[in-house]
MARVEXLUM-423199 format. One record per residue (C-alpha): x, y, z; residue in three letters. Coordinates in steps of 0.001 Angstrom, whole numbers, plus 500000, padded with zeros to 6 digits. Layout:
<node x="X" y="Y" z="Z" type="ALA"/>
...
END
This chain:
<node x="332246" y="399686" z="750724" type="VAL"/>
<node x="330471" y="400727" z="753942" type="LEU"/>
<node x="328244" y="403496" z="752668" type="ILE"/>
<node x="325336" y="401309" z="751518" type="HIS"/>
<node x="322427" y="401118" z="754024" type="PRO"/>
<node x="322238" y="397306" z="753795" type="VAL"/>
<node x="325928" y="397024" z="754648" type="ARG"/>
<node x="325446" y="399334" z="757603" type="LEU"/>
<node x="322578" y="397115" z="758807" type="ARG"/>
<node x="324890" y="394106" z="758498" type="ILE"/>
<node x="327488" y="395877" z="760648" type="LEU"/>
<node x="324792" y="396830" z="763155" type="ALA"/>
<node x="323805" y="393178" z="763488" type="ALA"/>
<node x="327431" y="392054" z="763758" type="LEU"/>
<node x="328115" y="394666" z="766429" type="SER"/>
<node x="326109" y="392382" z="768733" type="GLU"/>
<node x="328364" y="389445" z="767831" type="GLY"/>
<node x="328446" y="386541" z="765411" type="GLU"/>
<node x="325382" y="386070" z="763180" type="CYS"/>
<node x="324232" y="383257" z="760961" type="SER"/>
<node x="323101" y="383980" z="757420" type="PHE"/>
<node x="319488" y="383409" z="758526" type="ALA"/>
<node x="319900" y="385893" z="761406" type="GLU"/>
<node x="321289" y="388480" z="758997" type="LEU"/>
<node x="318308" y="387994" z="756669" type="ILE"/>
<node x="316033" y="388824" z="759606" type="THR"/>
<node x="318207" y="391696" z="760863" type="ALA"/>
<node x="318515" y="393375" z="757477" type="THR"/>
<node x="315077" y="392453" z="756076" type="ASP"/>
<node x="316700" y="391662" z="752735" type="GLN"/>
<node x="316168" y="388830" z="750248" type="PRO"/>
<node x="318837" y="386105" z="750217" type="LYS"/>
<node x="320313" y="387215" z="746882" type="ALA"/>
<node x="320663" y="390844" z="747966" type="THR"/>
<node x="322187" y="389912" z="751310" type="LEU"/>
<node x="324606" y="387479" z="749634" type="SER"/>
<node x="325807" y="390174" z="747243" type="ARG"/>
<node x="326501" y="392629" z="750068" type="HIS"/>
<node x="328173" y="390011" z="752247" type="LEU"/>
<node x="330380" y="389025" z="749310" type="ALA"/>
<node x="331499" y="392644" z="748948" type="ALA"/>
<node x="332243" y="392916" z="752657" type="LEU"/>
<node x="334064" y="389568" z="752890" type="THR"/>
<node x="336167" y="390219" z="749786" type="SER"/>
<node x="337550" y="393330" z="751472" type="ARG"/>
<node x="338068" y="391710" z="754873" type="GLY"/>
<node x="335394" y="393762" z="756610" type="VAL"/>
<node x="333459" y="390582" z="757443" type="VAL"/>
<node x="334711" y="387025" z="757978" type="VAL"/>
<node x="332671" y="384053" z="756769" type="ARG"/>
<node x="332817" y="380652" z="758459" type="GLU"/>
<node x="330940" y="377517" z="757418" type="ARG"/>
<node x="329933" y="375070" z="760157" type="ARG"/>
<node x="328106" y="372099" z="758765" type="GLY"/>
<node x="325088" y="373354" z="756826" type="LYS"/>
<node x="325237" y="376838" z="758334" type="HIS"/>
<node x="327324" y="379907" z="757527" type="VAL"/>
<node x="328264" y="382407" z="760223" type="TYR"/>
<node x="329670" y="385906" z="759927" type="PHE"/>
<node x="331736" y="388046" z="762254" type="THR"/>
<node x="333525" y="391361" z="761979" type="ALA"/>
<node x="336858" y="391012" z="760222" type="GLY"/>
<node x="338617" y="393531" z="762425" type="ASN"/>
<node x="337600" y="394950" z="765826" type="PRO"/>
<node x="338724" y="398404" z="764690" type="LYS"/>
<node x="336032" y="398397" z="762004" type="ILE"/>
<node x="333377" y="397708" z="764617" type="MET"/>
<node x="334740" y="400434" z="766892" type="ARG"/>
<node x="334675" y="402865" z="763969" type="ALA"/>
<node x="331112" y="401786" z="763140" type="TYR"/>
<node x="330048" y="402273" z="766774" type="ALA"/>
<node x="331627" y="405724" z="766909" type="LEU"/>
<node x="330062" y="406771" z="763601" type="MET"/>
<node x="326668" y="405450" z="764684" type="SER"/>
<node x="326869" y="407293" z="768003" type="GLU"/>
<node x="327797" y="410561" z="766293" type="ALA"/>
<node x="324969" y="410252" z="763764" type="LEU"/>
<node x="322445" y="409530" z="766527" type="HIS"/>
<node x="323597" y="412667" z="768380" type="GLU"/>
<node x="323149" y="414750" z="765231" type="ILE"/>
<node x="319699" y="413273" z="764628" type="LEU"/>
<node x="318652" y="413938" z="768220" type="GLU"/>
<node x="319894" y="417532" z="768016" type="ARG"/>
<node x="318000" y="418086" z="764763" type="ASP"/>
<node x="314809" y="416579" z="766190" type="MET"/>
<node x="315009" y="418923" z="769183" type="HIS"/>
<node x="315518" y="421904" z="766857" type="ALA"/>
<node x="312479" y="420910" z="764767" type="ILE"/>
<node x="310343" y="420486" z="767890" type="ALA"/>
<node x="311450" y="423885" z="769212" type="ALA"/>
<node x="310669" y="425542" z="765880" type="ALA"/>
<node x="307183" y="424020" z="765832" type="ARG"/>
<node x="306506" y="425226" z="769374" type="GLU"/>
<node x="307565" y="428775" z="768559" type="SER"/>
<node x="305543" y="429022" z="765336" type="THR"/>
<node x="302100" y="430545" z="765922" type="PRO"/>
<node x="299164" y="428545" z="764602" type="PRO"/>
<node x="297802" y="429549" z="761204" type="ARG"/>
<node x="294460" y="431302" z="761204" type="PRO"/>
<node x="291605" y="429223" z="759842" type="GLU"/>
<node x="290069" y="430390" z="756593" type="VAL"/>
END
């Protein structure tokens, strides 16, 4: 359920708090139909809660534990990415330039 990049972007937006459907369109940069499909998958499993207020629909995380798990996973992945970027930079610095032909 959570492995799709669009769904992860939805969780990233919701980690800041409640979002309207329009805010999620902006945050995820997805067309309405695509976003609706992913939100339906998340709401059907209780990951996200949907609430209609007048003409607007708002979404929140269905369980604080899911958001804590998302935050922890995101933090770990950022650490791995940072480590890998440092390793790539170090490898480039230690590689001698190629001779020109």
